[in-house]
Residue, then its C-alpha position, 0 to 999 in steps of 0.5 A: m360165827r366162823k370165819l373164812t379170811a382169804t389174802l392174794g398179793y403179788t410183788v415184783t422187783s425189777s432192774d434195769g441195770s444201771t448203776l454206779i460201781l465205785n466198788p472197784d474190788a466189787p464182784t462181777g455180776p447181774l445186774t438186769y433181774r426179774y423177781h417176782v412172789p406171788v402169794a396167796g393164803i387162806a385163814y378159817e376160825v375153827s373155834k374162838g381162838f384157833t386158826f386153821k392158816t395156809n398159805w401159798n407163795y411162789y418165786g421166781y427169778k431170772e436174769y437178763s443179763d450178757v454171760g460173763p463169769t457166770l450164765p445166768r441164774n433162772f429159778r423158781g419155787n412154790v412155798v406151803t405153809v401150814s400152820i395153826r394159831y391159837a390167842l387167847 
């Protein structure tokens, strides 16, 4: 019997900007940010040993710090991966 598997997930990394910087030579930069990574995937077993897989990831990053030597960065992107898996 052929098998269909779906996966869903979500990760958030966040910082409020409170840190102790002990190195005076450390470059200044943003300390307040949020990084979002939702993920979804589907795997379909075409035949015994062959599985078709596709995954989607979204990367979203936004800084909320005061403007320093650089402007706050804000970027996002979609990544789609398509693959075929072979297993004995």
